[in-house]
Each structure stands twice: as structure tokens, then as C-alpha cells.
C-alpha positions as CSV (number, residue, x, y, z in Angstrom):
1,M,-4.0,-20.7,21.9
2,S,-3.4,-17.0,22.7
3,A,-4.5,-14.3,20.3
4,P,-0.9,-13.3,19.4
5,H,-0.1,-17.0,18.7
6,Q,-3.2,-17.3,16.5
7,M,-2.3,-14.1,14.6
8,I,1.3,-15.3,14.0
9,A,0.1,-18.8,13.1
10,A,-2.4,-17.4,10.5
11,A,0.2,-15.0,9.1
12,I,2.8,-17.7,8.6
13,R,0.3,-20.1,6.9
14,R,-1.0,-17.2,4.7
15,E,2.4,-16.1,3.6
16,R,3.7,-19.6,3.1
17,S,0.7,-20.3,0.9
18,R,1.2,-17.0,-1.1
19,A,4.8,-17.9,-1.6
20,G,3.8,-21.4,-2.8
21,K,6.2,-23.1,-0.4
22,S,5.8,-26.4,1.3
23,L,6.2,-26.8,5.0
24,S,9.5,-28.6,4.4
25,A,10.8,-26.1,1.9
26,L,10.1,-23.1,4.1
27,A,11.6,-24.8,7.2
28,A,14.8,-25.6,5.3
29,Q,15.1,-22.2,3.8
30,A,14.6,-20.6,7.3
31,G,17.0,-23.0,8.9
32,I,14.4,-24.3,11.5
33,A,13.1,-27.8,12.1
34,K,9.9,-28.8,10.1
35,S,8.3,-29.8,13.4
36,T,8.9,-26.3,14.8
37,L,7.3,-24.7,11.8
38,S,4.4,-27.1,12.1
39,Q,3.9,-26.1,15.7
40,L,4.1,-22.4,14.8
41,E,1.4,-22.8,12.1
42,A,-0.8,-24.7,14.5
43,G,-0.4,-21.9,17.0
44,S,1.2,-24.1,19.7
45,G,4.8,-22.9,19.3
46,N,6.4,-20.1,21.1
47,P,8.7,-18.5,18.5
48,S,11.8,-16.5,19.3
49,V,12.4,-13.2,17.5
50,E,15.2,-14.9,15.7
51,T,12.9,-17.7,14.4
52,L,10.4,-15.1,13.2
53,W,13.1,-13.1,11.5
54,A,14.3,-16.2,9.8
55,L,10.8,-17.0,8.6
56,A,10.1,-13.5,7.4
57,A,13.4,-13.5,5.5
58,A,12.7,-16.9,3.9
59,L,9.2,-15.7,2.9
60,G,10.6,-12.4,1.6
61,V,8.3,-10.3,3.8
62,P,8.9,-7.7,6.5
63,L,8.8,-9.1,10.0
64,S,5.8,-6.8,10.8
65,L,3.7,-8.7,8.3
66,L,3.8,-11.8,10.6
67,F,1.9,-9.7,13.1
68,D,-0.7,-8.5,10.6
69,T,-4.2,-10.0,10.2
70,E,-5.7,-10.6,6.8
71,A,-7.5,-7.6,5.5
72,P,-11.3,-8.0,5.3
73,A,-12.7,-8.8,1.8
74,T,-14.7,-5.6,1.8
75,K,-13.8,-2.1,3.0
76,L,-16.1,1.0,3.1
77,V,-14.6,4.4,3.6
78,R,-17.3,7.1,3.8
79,A,-16.7,10.6,2.4
80,G,-15.1,12.6,5.2
81,E,-13.6,9.5,6.9
82,G,-10.1,8.1,6.7
83,E,-6.6,9.1,7.8
84,V,-5.7,12.4,6.2
85,L,-2.2,13.0,4.9
86,E,-1.5,16.7,4.3
87,S,1.2,18.5,2.3
88,E,3.5,21.1,3.7
89,Q,3.8,22.7,0.2
90,S,0.2,23.4,-0.7
91,E,-3.4,22.9,0.4
92,F,-3.5,19.2,-0.5
93,A,-5.1,16.6,1.7
94,A,-5.0,13.0,0.6
95,V,-6.8,10.1,2.3
96,L,-5.2,6.7,1.8
97,L,-8.2,4.5,0.9
98,S,-6.3,1.2,0.3
99,R,-2.8,0.2,1.4
100,C,-0.8,-1.9,-0.9
101,P,-1.2,-5.5,0.3
102,P,1.9,-7.8,0.2
103,H,3.0,-8.8,-3.3
104,V,0.8,-6.1,-4.9
105,R,2.1,-2.7,-5.4
106,R,-0.6,-0.1,-5.6
107,D,-2.1,2.5,-3.4
108,V,-5.5,4.3,-3.8
109,Y,-6.0,7.9,-2.6
110,R,-8.9,10.3,-2.5
111,V,-7.6,13.8,-2.7
112,V,-9.2,17.2,-2.0
113,M,-7.1,20.2,-3.1
114,Q,-7.6,23.9,-2.9
115,P,-6.3,26.5,-5.3
116,G,-3.1,28.3,-4.4
117,E,0.2,26.6,-4.3
118,I,1.2,23.9,-6.7
119,R,2.0,20.5,-5.2
120,R,5.2,19.4,-6.8
121,A,5.9,15.7,-6.4
122,Q,9.4,14.1,-6.6
123,P,9.7,11.0,-8.8
124,H,8.5,7.8,-7.2
125,P,10.4,4.6,-7.6
126,R,11.3,3.5,-11.2
127,G,8.4,2.1,-13.1
128,T,5.7,3.8,-10.9
129,V,2.5,4.8,-12.9
130,E,-0.1,7.2,-11.6
131,H,-3.8,7.0,-12.6
132,M,-5.9,10.0,-11.9
133,L,-9.7,10.5,-12.1
134,V,-11.1,13.9,-11.4
135,C,-14.4,13.7,-9.6
136,A,-15.2,17.5,-9.0
137,G,-13.6,20.8,-9.7
138,Q,-10.9,21.5,-12.1
139,M,-7.1,21.0,-12.0
140,R,-3.8,21.0,-13.8
141,A,-1.7,17.9,-13.3
142,G,0.9,15.6,-14.9
143,P,4.6,15.2,-15.5
144,E,6.7,18.3,-16.0
145,G,6.0,19.6,-19.5
146,Q,3.0,17.4,-20.0
147,E,0.6,18.9,-17.5
148,E,-3.1,18.8,-18.6
149,I,-6.2,20.7,-17.6
150,L,-8.6,18.1,-16.2
151,Q,-12.4,18.4,-15.6
152,P,-14.7,16.0,-13.7
153,G,-14.7,12.6,-15.3
154,D,-11.3,13.1,-17.0
155,Y,-8.9,10.2,-16.5
156,Y,-5.1,10.8,-16.9
157,T,-2.4,8.2,-16.5
158,Y,1.3,9.0,-16.6
159,P,4.7,7.9,-15.4
160,G,5.0,8.7,-11.7
161,D,8.8,8.1,-11.8
162,H,9.3,11.6,-13.3
163,P,8.8,14.9,-11.5
164,H,5.1,15.8,-11.7
165,S,2.6,18.2,-10.1
166,Y,-1.0,18.8,-9.1
167,E,-2.7,22.2,-9.0
168,A,-6.3,22.9,-8.1
169,L,-7.9,25.5,-10.3
170,Q,-11.3,25.5,-8.4
171,A,-12.1,25.2,-4.7
172,D,-12.6,21.7,-3.3
173,T,-11.2,19.9,-6.3
174,L,-11.7,16.2,-5.7
175,F,-9.7,13.5,-7.5
176,M,-8.6,9.9,-7.1
177,I,-5.1,8.7,-7.5
178,V,-4.1,5.1,-8.0
179,M,-0.3,4.6,-7.8
180,E,1.1,1.3,-9.0
181,A,4.7,0.2,-9.0
182,P,6.4,-2.9,-10.4
């Protein structure tokens, strides 16, 4: 079995299991033969793009997820490592520490911010909640009209589906953000 076939087979099995669907139910919902699905899950089938689209739709997942491997159980991101996302508005650099896995809607960021411009964030999707923990420095953050001065160790949670802002009051202000959405 080739590596792409193994990856697709594992992803289909994983997502079918997460969806709680039997082989027969998923095959029927996707409009494919049960034997075809069985072969795909065994890694011996050669699926067309249409078959993969049908399976992804029946599973309620993006097609790209069928090409993803399962995330390892542990993940270590050392300080100074990770993919940096920078703001054009202010000296704000966030590192995405954990992407939201399927069927779970939360992202975890480590952010370093410098004094100067205020980072104004537009509302996130309805029901989003932000959790902040200041690790070093000092900042002002929160929804418009409810901004708070935060010190190291302070935790602040607020609706992220309203306009909100972040402002570093000291150099190298370090904080964590966990964004969760329904």
C-alpha cells in the first residue's frame, strides 16, 4: 500500500469513527458501494476525486482533512519557535501553538507585543470566547468599553464576537490567548 493510500485510508477510518457511522451508513450517505469504502479503508482502493468529495461531504469534513495525518498526542513548541503571524496594525506577533482539530473549535496562541499602536480586532464568529493569560509585561485588553489593565498572572475572558483590542504597556509583553467558538 502506498503512503498516500495509507494516509487516505487512515483518515477515512478516523473520521468515520469520529462521526459514529458504520461502514454501511457512510457508504449509503456518500452514494458509493460498501465494498468500495471497505477497500478504501483497507488502503487497497484507488479513489477518484469525486469519491473523496462524496465521502468528505458525508462525513461533514473538508476534503483536505482526508489527506491529513492524525496529530501526535504530544507537541512541544519551545520559546522562540513556531510560525509567527504578524499584524499590519501594530507591533503584535502571535505564534499559533495549537490548531483547532476537527470537531473542536479552539486555537491557542502565544503573543509577544510591543508598546505603540493598539491592535484592534474585528468581531470573530458569533459565540467566540477569548481567554487571555498575561505571562510578562503589562497590557490593556478586552472588548470596547470593557478594557482592563492586566499584569503577569492575570486571566481575562470575554466575548470575542464583539470588537476588542490589545495594547502593550511595557516592552515584550507576553500573553496567551485561547479562542474557542461554538
